[in-house]
Backbone as a chain_set.jsonl record, in Angstrom:
{"seq": "MLMLPVEPVVAELARVLRPGGMFSAVVGSTSVSPLSSDSPELATQRALWTETGAALRAFWQTEYPRLQTDGRVGDARAMSADGWRELFRPELGYAGAVELQEFDILVKEDSPEGIWHFFEETYLVSLLDAEAKESLRRRLIDVIAEHERTHRTLEMAFPLRLLTVEGTAPGST", "coords": {"N": [[-2.121, -1.01, -7.893], [-4.546, -0.278, -6.903], [-6.445, -0.423, -8.787], [-9.506, -1.483, -10.247], [-11.357, -3.151, -12.497], [-8.232, -4.936, -12.456], [-6.965, -6.412, -14.518], [-7.263, -5.303, -17.21], [-5.746, -2.998, -16.913], [-3.064, -4.128, -16.538], [-2.987, -5.376, -18.819], [-2.749, -3.349, -20.668], [-0.469, -1.952, -19.876], [1.212, -4.011, -20.607], [1.024, -3.9, -23.503], [1.718, -1.317, -24.221], [4.452, -1.16, -23.555], [7.947, -1.242, -24.874], [9.393, -3.852, -26.737], [11.209, -5.927, -24.599], [11.248, -3.906, -22.776], [11.015, -2.309, -19.464], [8.859, -2.434, -16.837], [8.272, -0.633, -13.925], [7.252, 0.07, -10.439], [6.319, 1.799, -7.628], [4.851, 0.372, -4.778], [2.264, -0.062, -2.1], [2.922, -2.196, 0.654], [2.001, -5.002, 2.02], [3.242, -6.813, 3.474], [5.678, -7.895, 6.064], [8.4, -5.995, 6.072], [12.009, -6.736, 5.197], [13.446, -4.724, 6.408], [12.237, -4.016, 8.721], [11.784, -6.443, 10.119], [14.411, -7.231, 10.495], [15.42, -5.405, 11.996], [14.937, -4.709, 15.157], [14.72, -2.203, 16.348], [12.996, -0.813, 14.813], [10.573, -1.864, 15.301], [8.559, -0.536, 16.788], [7.919, 1.726, 15.211], [6.977, 0.352, 13.107], [4.747, -0.884, 14.18], [2.934, 1.441, 14.594], [2.142, 1.918, 12.015], [0.856, -0.577, 11.517], [-1.261, -0.319, 13.368], [-2.609, 2.044, 12.667], [-3.407, 1.215, 10.186], [-5.051, -0.844, 10.66], [-7.211, 0.545, 11.976], [-8.154, 2.239, 9.772], [-8.968, 0.288, 7.975], [-11.115, -0.872, 9.532], [-12.553, 1.527, 9.597], [-13.564, 1.782, 6.872], [-14.769, -0.796, 6.549], [-16.972, -0.516, 8.386], [-18.191, 1.909, 7.879], [-18.401, 1.984, 5.014], [-19.508, -0.565, 3.825], [-20.095, -1.789, 1.388], [-17.976, -1.218, -0.31], [-15.694, -2.61, 0.004], [-14.879, -5.775, 0.926], [-12.848, -6.622, 2.889], [-11.919, -4.254, 3.741], [-9.901, -3.166, 2.554], [-8.663, -1.52, -0.291], [-8.863, -1.961, -3.75], [-7.444, -4.753, -6.024], [-7.244, -7.901, -4.511], [-5.077, -9.462, -5.233], [-2.978, -7.757, -5.582], [-1.804, -7.342, -3.229], [-0.112, -9.269, -2.448], [3.082, -11.091, -3.089], [2.912, -13.357, -4.468], [0.435, -12.755, -5.814], [0.975, -10.549, -7.414], [2.78, -11.82, -9.179], [1.054, -13.595, -10.334], [-0.653, -11.662, -11.788], [1.153, -10.48, -13.615], [1.939, -12.147, -15.627], [3.399, -14.542, -18.133], [1.566, -15.092, -20.348], [0.177, -12.666, -20.583], [1.895, -11.074, -21.599], [4.411, -10.528, -20.431], [7.841, -10.92, -20.146], [9.849, -11.611, -18.249], [10.687, -12.448, -14.972], [8.712, -11.342, -11.997], [10.231, -8.996, -9.964], [10.563, -8.122, -6.655], [11.133, -5.703, -4.134], [11.43, -5.04, -0.871], [10.896, -2.24, 1.255], [11.095, 0.501, 3.674], [9.816, 3.695, 4.441], [10.317, 6.039, 6.538], [8.356, 7.958, 8.556], [8.29, 10.938, 10.484], [6.737, 12.673, 12.919], [5.543, 15.577, 14.863], [3.202, 15.569, 16.16], [0.069, 13.884, 16.672], [-1.71, 14.943, 15.038], [-0.048, 15.558, 12.703], [0.587, 13.041, 11.734], [-1.906, 12.172, 11.048], [-2.385, 13.909, 8.915], [-0.61, 12.815, 6.95], [-2.17, 10.756, 6.04], [-4.312, 11.937, 5.307], [-4.688, 12.948, 2.694], [-4.655, 10.791, 0.931], [-5.462, 8.246, -1.2], [-8.823, 7.2, -0.834], [-9.492, 8.871, 1.147], [-9.425, 11.451, 0.711], [-11.562, 11.877, -0.869], [-13.714, 11.703, 0.691], [-16.49, 13.231, 2.27], [-16.997, 16.135, 4.33], [-17.862, 15.477, 6.979], [-17.667, 12.674, 7.242], [-14.795, 12.509, 6.922], [-13.957, 13.752, 9.083], [-14.898, 11.992, 11.155], [-13.268, 9.806, 10.513], [-10.792, 11.055, 10.918], [-10.767, 11.577, 13.778], [-11.036, 8.775, 14.63], [-8.517, 7.918, 13.867], [-6.765, 9.745, 15.036], [-7.117, 9.066, 17.798], [-6.1, 6.464, 17.859], [-3.511, 7.017, 16.997], [-2.497, 8.925, 19.178], [-2.838, 7.217, 21.325], [-0.702, 5.345, 20.859], [1.375, 7.087, 20.875], [1.388, 7.744, 23.682], [1.968, 5.301, 24.684], [4.429, 4.424, 23.692], [5.974, 6.535, 23.249], [6.663, 7.996, 20.916], [6.251, 9.384, 17.693], [6.83, 8.223, 15.054], [6.745, 6.644, 12.285], [6.773, 3.561, 10.23], [6.559, 3.343, 6.93], [5.514, 0.786, 4.959], [6.72, -0.118, 1.853], [6.833, -1.404, -1.576], [9.105, -2.217, -4.215], [8.208, -2.921, -7.403], [9.206, -4.668, -10.091], [9.146, -5.645, -13.687], [9.703, -7.159, -16.731], [8.754, -6.496, -20.034], [7.647, -8.072, -23.041], [9.851, -10.287, -24.777], [12.478, -9.035, -26.77], [11.784, -9.029, -30.155], [9.834, -10.739, -30.009], [7.144, -9.744, -30.674]], "CA": [[-2.644, -1.732, -6.747], [-5.832, 0.338, -6.46], [-7.332, -0.578, -9.919], [-10.486, -2.518, -10.225], [-10.65, -4.393, -12.548], [-6.863, -4.714, -12.648], [-6.461, -7.001, -15.638], [-7.165, -4.322, -18.336], [-4.57, -2.086, -16.752], [-1.904, -4.888, -16.625], [-2.775, -5.77, -20.253], [-2.47, -2.145, -21.323], [0.923, -1.944, -19.539], [2.223, -4.852, -21.575], [0.818, -3.369, -24.783], [2.653, -0.124, -24.384], [5.876, -1.51, -23.213], [8.573, -1.838, -25.865], [9.895, -5.411, -26.593], [12.303, -5.821, -23.599], [11.156, -2.644, -21.783], [10.713, -2.633, -18.141], [7.801, -1.607, -15.862], [8.599, -0.498, -12.469], [6.288, 0.923, -9.706], [6.35, 1.472, -6.033], [3.407, 0.155, -4.347], [2.228, -0.339, -0.775], [3.327, -3.333, 0.902], [1.307, -5.467, 3.275], [4.212, -7.917, 4.311], [6.742, -7.425, 6.924], [9.632, -5.834, 5.185], [13.19, -7.202, 5.726], [13.937, -3.892, 7.251], [11.62, -4.02, 10.1], [12.039, -7.745, 10.643], [15.806, -7.503, 10.965], [15.826, -4.303, 12.893], [14.074, -4.469, 16.284], [14.48, -0.84, 16.912], [11.887, -0.435, 13.951], [9.233, -2.603, 15.633], [7.492, 0.397, 17.244], [7.455, 2.484, 14.056], [6.066, -0.566, 12.233], [3.418, -1.046, 15.104], [2.18, 2.666, 14.395], [1.517, 1.738, 10.733], [-0.27, -1.607, 11.85], [-2.448, 0.12, 14.289], [-3.471, 2.922, 11.885], [-4.011, 0.478, 8.959], [-6.28, -1.5, 11.184], [-8.189, 1.619, 12.211], [-8.483, 2.639, 8.388], [-9.815, -0.972, 7.379], [-12.338, -0.846, 10.339], [-13.393, 2.511, 9.235], [-14.086, 1.444, 5.535], [-15.756, -1.827, 6.654], [-18.16, -0.026, 9.167], [-19.02, 3.065, 7.183], [-18.763, 1.788, 3.568], [-19.365, -1.994, 3.734], [-20.054, -2.27, 0.03], [-16.837, -0.687, -1.001], [-14.618, -3.775, -0.122], [-15.165, -6.781, 2.143], [-11.984, -6.632, 4.171], [-11.584, -2.857, 4.417], [-8.786, -2.757, 1.786], [-9.007, -0.974, -1.571], [-8.232, -2.561, -5.015], [-7.399, -6.148, -6.216], [-6.613, -8.576, -3.503], [-3.61, -9.928, -5.778], [-2.093, -6.573, -5.466], [-1.463, -7.315, -1.727], [0.967, -10.33, -2.174], [4.169, -11.321, -4.081], [2.297, -14.343, -5.438], [-0.539, -12.074, -6.604], [1.739, -9.852, -8.521], [3.344, -12.862, -10.111], [-0.214, -14.024, -11.268], [-0.938, -10.431, -12.693], [2.252, -10.05, -14.593], [2.288, -13.669, -16.144], [3.848, -14.521, -19.491], [0.607, -14.918, -21.387], [-0.356, -11.368, -20.615], [2.904, -10.182, -22.414], [5.512, -10.197, -19.725], [8.808, -12.005, -20.189], [10.786, -11.722, -16.994], [10.304, -12.762, -13.571], [8.416, -10.24, -11.176], [11.089, -8.72, -8.855], [10.025, -7.301, -5.542], [12.031, -5.364, -3.152], [10.707, -4.413, 0.192], [11.598, -1.237, 1.927], [10.125, 1.242, 4.585], [10.023, 5.027, 4.468], [10.218, 6.497, 8.022], [7.515, 9.342, 8.595], [8.264, 11.258, 11.736], [5.863, 13.924, 13.009], [5.458, 16.221, 15.943], [1.841, 15.507, 16.702], [-0.888, 13.064, 16.075], [-2.274, 15.551, 13.624], [0.876, 15.378, 11.746], [0.479, 11.62, 11.124], [-3.239, 12.313, 10.296], [-2.032, 14.614, 7.494], [-0.119, 11.859, 6.111], [-3.13, 9.978, 5.408], [-5.5, 12.861, 4.936], [-4.957, 13.271, 1.149], [-4.392, 9.58, 0.359], [-6.526, 7.235, -1.723], [-10.193, 7.547, -1.0], [-9.778, 9.765, 2.312], [-9.484, 12.873, 0.161], [-12.91, 12.046, -1.607], [-14.829, 11.75, 1.797], [-17.425, 14.409, 2.625], [-16.349, 16.673, 5.634], [-18.326, 14.621, 8.2], [-16.985, 11.201, 7.096], [-13.285, 12.802, 6.985], [-13.745, 14.101, 10.462], [-15.086, 10.9, 11.899], [-12.01, 9.104, 10.181], [-9.649, 11.826, 11.604], [-11.075, 11.198, 15.186], [-10.622, 7.419, 14.959], [-7.059, 7.835, 13.687], [-6.063, 10.466, 16.075], [-7.241, 8.228, 19.031], [-5.095, 5.391, 17.667], [-2.078, 7.675, 17.053], [-2.365, 9.271, 20.428], [-2.558, 6.047, 22.222], [0.515, 4.76, 20.385], [2.475, 8.025, 21.366], [1.442, 7.593, 25.035], [2.543, 3.985, 25.019], [5.794, 4.248, 22.918], [6.542, 7.865, 23.316], [7.084, 8.516, 19.573], [5.371, 9.54, 16.502], [7.646, 7.872, 13.996], [6.01, 5.494, 11.473], [7.531, 3.048, 9.242], [5.403, 3.093, 5.896], [6.02, -0.134, 4.174], [6.503, -0.106, 0.316], [7.401, -2.62, -2.406], [9.278, -1.764, -5.537], [7.914, -3.924, -8.278], [9.779, -4.573, -11.556], [8.858, -6.827, -14.471], [10.094, -7.126, -18.175], [7.78, -6.916, -21.08], [7.874, -9.136, -24.013], [11.318, -10.357, -25.309], [12.79, -8.428, -28.167], [11.629, -9.829, -31.439], [8.682, -11.557, -29.891], [5.886, -9.145, -30.876]], "C": [[-4.161, -1.235, -6.364], [-6.824, 0.103, -7.562], [-8.206, -1.616, -9.771], [-11.334, -2.201, -11.526], [-8.999, -4.139, -12.962], [-6.45, -5.232, -13.966], [-6.5, -6.119, -16.906], [-6.054, -3.425, -18.277], [-3.238, -2.902, -17.005], [-1.768, -5.232, -18.099], [-2.287, -4.485, -20.991], [-0.889, -1.804, -21.126], [1.675, -2.73, -20.511], [2.105, -4.295, -22.994], [1.596, -2.193, -25.234], [4.1, -0.307, -24.176], [6.598, -1.877, -24.736], [9.057, -3.099, -25.765], [11.173, -5.159, -25.651], [12.28, -4.658, -22.726], [10.833, -3.261, -20.465], [9.556, -1.917, -17.535], [8.249, -1.814, -14.481], [7.508, 0.398, -11.768], [6.581, 0.629, -8.366], [4.894, 1.705, -5.706], [3.419, -0.11, -2.869], [2.501, -1.78, -0.588], [2.445, -3.749, 2.15], [2.054, -6.723, 4.093], [5.056, -7.05, 5.21], [7.975, -7.134, 6.121], [10.893, -6.44, 6.019], [13.672, -6.076, 6.797], [13.555, -3.781, 8.678], [11.722, -5.439, 10.718], [13.462, -7.897, 11.236], [16.179, -6.444, 11.873], [14.749, -4.095, 14.031], [13.865, -3.119, 16.754], [13.392, -0.274, 15.812], [10.642, -0.939, 14.322], [8.175, -1.532, 16.088], [7.102, 1.277, 16.2], [6.586, 1.625, 13.207], [4.613, -0.727, 12.996], [2.425, 0.272, 14.676], [1.529, 2.369, 12.934], [0.561, 0.674, 10.831], [-1.355, -1.096, 12.413], [-3.31, 1.299, 13.368], [-4.148, 2.216, 10.762], [-5.174, -0.212, 9.519], [-7.438, -0.717, 11.404], [-8.83, 1.985, 10.798], [-9.401, 1.534, 7.881], [-11.123, -1.045, 8.25], [-13.242, 0.249, 10.082], [-14.208, 2.207, 7.875], [-14.926, 0.283, 5.764], [-17.046, -1.36, 7.28], [-18.996, 1.006, 8.296], [-19.27, 2.946, 5.642], [-18.665, 0.211, 3.199], [-19.398, -2.404, 2.321], [-18.863, -1.996, -0.779], [-15.794, -1.776, -1.063], [-14.782, -4.379, 1.176], [-14.32, -6.691, 3.149], [-11.37, -5.311, 4.391], [-10.349, -2.334, 3.542], [-9.417, -2.395, 0.335], [-8.227, -1.726, -2.647], [-8.333, -4.103, -4.929], [-6.683, -6.733, -5.143], [-5.099, -9.179, -3.912], [-2.743, -8.888, -5.746], [-1.628, -6.575, -4.034], [-0.261, -8.301, -1.421], [1.923, -10.413, -3.275], [3.505, -12.35, -4.939], [1.241, -13.842, -6.311], [0.051, -11.254, -7.626], [2.275, -10.767, -9.523], [2.103, -13.334, -11.156], [-0.598, -12.957, -12.209], [-0.033, -10.214, -13.712], [2.782, -11.437, -15.157], [2.676, -13.42, -17.657], [2.703, -14.265, -20.532], [-0.123, -13.727, -21.378], [0.728, -10.474, -21.238], [4.134, -9.807, -21.474], [6.423, -11.363, -19.841], [9.684, -12.498, -19.111], [9.946, -12.162, -15.784], [9.772, -11.384, -12.876], [9.438, -10.282, -10.1], [10.521, -7.834, -7.944], [10.987, -6.978, -4.615], [11.156, -4.565, -2.174], [11.602, -3.238, 0.923], [10.648, -0.311, 2.818], [10.807, 2.746, 4.343], [9.509, 5.407, 5.967], [9.466, 8.01, 7.967], [7.535, 9.743, 10.154], [7.566, 12.668, 11.824], [5.914, 14.189, 14.418], [4.251, 16.105, 16.88], [1.02, 14.496, 16.156], [-1.584, 13.518, 14.839], [-1.312, 15.522, 12.47], [0.838, 14.087, 11.003], [-0.876, 11.625, 10.557], [-3.122, 12.946, 8.948], [-1.37, 13.707, 6.522], [-1.129, 11.09, 5.295], [-4.308, 10.733, 4.906], [-5.835, 13.043, 3.276], [-4.594, 11.929, 0.295], [-5.741, 8.783, -0.248], [-7.987, 7.721, -1.669], [-10.429, 8.553, 0.19], [-10.069, 11.078, 1.663], [-10.878, 13.106, -0.769], [-14.068, 11.957, -0.447], [-15.337, 13.085, 1.994], [-16.76, 14.869, 4.007], [-16.753, 15.876, 6.963], [-17.627, 13.35, 8.405], [-15.424, 11.474, 7.286], [-13.215, 13.123, 8.469], [-14.042, 12.916, 11.377], [-13.797, 9.834, 11.627], [-10.912, 9.714, 11.047], [-9.823, 11.484, 13.166], [-10.632, 9.796, 15.419], [-9.08, 7.487, 14.894], [-6.252, 8.472, 14.747], [-6.101, 9.771, 17.391], [-6.163, 7.087, 18.996], [-3.583, 5.86, 17.819], [-1.648, 8.147, 18.485], [-2.085, 8.264, 21.425], [-1.154, 5.509, 22.029], [1.629, 5.77, 21.065], [2.605, 7.952, 22.823], [2.188, 6.248, 25.395], [3.998, 4.059, 24.693], [6.433, 5.486, 22.871], [7.325, 8.167, 22.05], [6.18, 8.486, 18.571], [6.115, 9.246, 15.309], [6.906, 6.52, 13.47], [6.707, 4.959, 10.44], [6.438, 2.525, 8.049], [6.038, 2.06, 4.907], [5.75, -0.039, 2.624], [7.231, -1.314, -0.3], [7.691, -1.946, -3.773], [9.134, -3.052, -6.466], [8.517, -3.608, -9.725], [9.477, -5.762, -12.438], [9.265, -6.547, -15.866], [9.026, -7.448, -18.927], [8.162, -7.896, -21.962], [9.326, -9.108, -24.391], [11.423, -9.585, -26.497], [12.542, -9.407, -29.27], [10.372, -10.764, -31.224], [7.193, -11.057, -30.105], [5.432, -9.385, -32.437]], "O": [[-4.836, -1.861, -5.547], [-8.0, 0.394, -7.346], [-7.824, -2.648, -9.22], [-11.937, -1.133, -11.627], [-8.65, -3.224, -13.708], [-5.613, -4.578, -14.589], [-5.576, -6.335, -17.689], [-5.439, -3.064, -19.28], [-2.351, -2.356, -17.661], [-0.659, -5.373, -18.614], [-1.45, -4.601, -21.886], [-0.174, -1.446, -22.062], [2.615, -2.269, -21.159], [3.142, -4.24, -23.656], [2.051, -2.06, -26.37], [4.888, 0.486, -24.693], [6.051, -2.577, -25.588], [9.173, -3.535, -24.62], [12.026, -4.313, -25.921], [13.231, -4.429, -21.978], [10.468, -4.427, -20.311], [9.389, -0.733, -17.828], [8.54, -2.895, -13.97], [6.941, 1.31, -12.369], [6.989, -0.452, -7.941], [4.08, 2.571, -6.028], [4.502, -0.375, -2.346], [2.351, -2.56, -1.528], [2.215, -3.001, 3.101], [1.604, -7.387, 5.027], [5.145, -5.823, 5.159], [8.534, -8.056, 5.527], [10.857, -6.614, 7.237], [14.195, -6.396, 7.864], [14.311, -3.524, 9.615], [11.738, -5.485, 11.948], [13.692, -8.547, 12.256], [17.222, -6.554, 12.518], [13.774, -3.37, 13.83], [12.922, -2.862, 17.502], [12.943, 0.843, 16.068], [9.633, -0.529, 13.749], [6.997, -1.674, 15.759], [5.928, 1.648, 16.214], [5.587, 2.078, 12.649], [3.535, -0.688, 12.403], [1.231, 0.074, 14.454], [0.335, 2.634, 12.794], [-0.54, 0.847, 10.308], [-2.455, -1.415, 11.962], [-4.538, 1.375, 13.421], [-5.282, 2.526, 10.397], [-6.241, -0.184, 8.908], [-8.556, -1.135, 11.106], [-10.059, 2.012, 10.736], [-10.5, 1.816, 7.406], [-12.182, -1.277, 7.666], [-14.457, 0.14, 10.246], [-15.424, 2.393, 7.84], [-15.966, 0.319, 5.107], [-18.122, -1.728, 6.809], [-20.205, 0.93, 8.074], [-20.122, 3.612, 5.054], [-17.843, -0.201, 2.381], [-18.722, -3.388, 2.018], [-18.749, -2.522, -1.886], [-15.074, -1.885, -2.056], [-14.827, -3.791, 2.257], [-14.766, -6.666, 4.296], [-10.398, -5.197, 5.138], [-9.844, -1.234, 3.768], [-10.459, -2.887, -0.098], [-7.063, -2.078, -2.454], [-9.023, -4.703, -4.105], [-5.615, -6.239, -4.779], [-4.171, -9.329, -3.116], [-1.565, -9.202, -5.914], [-0.962, -5.586, -3.726], [0.441, -8.217, -0.413], [1.657, -9.868, -4.346], [3.554, -12.183, -6.157], [1.066, -14.343, -7.422], [-0.44, -11.307, -8.753], [2.204, -10.451, -10.711], [2.16, -13.414, -12.383], [-0.865, -13.262, -13.372], [-0.467, -9.727, -14.755], [3.974, -11.737, -15.103], [2.386, -12.409, -18.296], [2.807, -13.418, -21.42], [-1.087, -13.66, -22.141], [0.525, -9.269, -21.393], [4.812, -8.82, -21.76], [6.052, -12.528, -19.702], [10.171, -13.628, -19.086], [8.716, -12.191, -15.73], [10.364, -10.345, -13.169], [9.607, -11.279, -9.397], [9.992, -6.803, -8.358], [11.727, -7.88, -4.221], [10.366, -3.675, -2.491], [12.814, -3.342, 1.112], [9.433, -0.414, 2.644], [12.0, 2.946, 4.116], [8.415, 5.065, 6.418], [9.953, 9.002, 7.424], [6.94, 9.065, 10.992], [7.749, 13.594, 11.033], [6.248, 13.304, 15.207], [4.243, 16.439, 18.064], [1.31, 14.195, 14.998], [-1.954, 12.827, 13.89], [-1.754, 15.463, 11.323], [1.032, 14.04, 9.789], [-0.995, 11.026, 9.488], [-3.731, 12.51, 7.971], [-1.584, 13.853, 5.319], [-0.982, 10.822, 4.103], [-5.167, 10.226, 4.185], [-6.94, 13.224, 2.766], [-4.28, 12.013, -0.892], [-6.852, 8.799, 0.282], [-8.336, 8.616, -2.439], [-11.541, 9.08, 0.246], [-10.978, 11.769, 2.122], [-11.218, 14.18, -1.266], [-15.248, 12.144, -0.742], [-14.573, 14.043, 1.874], [-16.091, 14.097, 4.694], [-15.951, 15.706, 7.881], [-17.104, 12.988, 9.459], [-14.795, 10.574, 7.843], [-12.245, 12.644, 9.057], [-13.384, 12.868, 12.416], [-13.414, 9.107, 12.544], [-10.211, 9.026, 11.788], [-8.806, 11.079, 13.729], [-9.875, 9.586, 16.366], [-8.429, 7.109, 15.868], [-5.278, 7.944, 15.284], [-5.109, 9.885, 18.112], [-5.456, 6.827, 19.969], [-2.701, 5.331, 18.495], [-0.558, 7.8, 18.939], [-1.209, 8.411, 22.276], [-0.477, 5.24, 23.021], [2.599, 5.339, 21.687], [3.725, 8.063, 23.322], [2.952, 6.195, 26.359], [4.772, 3.696, 25.578], [7.568, 5.48, 22.396], [8.496, 8.544, 22.101], [5.325, 7.601, 18.541], [6.036, 10.111, 14.437], [6.583, 5.563, 14.173], [7.289, 5.731, 9.678], [5.671, 1.571, 8.179], [6.945, 2.388, 4.142], [4.598, 0.109, 2.213], [8.027, -2.045, 0.289], [6.86, -1.284, -4.394], [9.828, -4.057, -6.308], [8.355, -2.564, -10.357], [9.556, -6.878, -11.925], [9.078, -5.361, -16.138], [8.349, -8.451, -18.697], [9.088, -8.626, -21.609], [9.974, -8.062, -24.344], [10.439, -9.486, -27.23], [13.077, -10.515, -29.267], [9.939, -11.462, -32.141], [6.21, -11.736, -29.809], [4.356, -8.944, -32.842]]}, "num_chains": 1, "name": "protein.A"}
């Protein structure tokens, strides 16, 4: 989901899969998962993810505007079910339908710093210099602390998606 350009990665995955082999990956999800939409008690946990995600995108947009226009990293198709289906299409060597399962991992911390540590070593954050990382930390801590004041919790629902697709059918290579 973070690769640019993504097409060579998807083509290489198809090339190395055995006929009838399955490719599976857990990737970030930008949709509202069934777990949170069916569970009103998770609305607060999902809100913390949404709030921190917005702060992260704002940081990337303002501090690194050439990196990505909408503040997200990677190919936009990797942000939607339709996009995944476009990437793993039959003409690229995939035989089966793309299956997607949404789920949340709950992250519970005792302090805003704990939630910050969840983000600190992820994706591009770990590549930031000390000054930029501290700027991002302050932004996120402000958002996280406000969430804690408002909702009295530091539990976050981290939305993920299990992606599974079958390679070429046996005998078709």
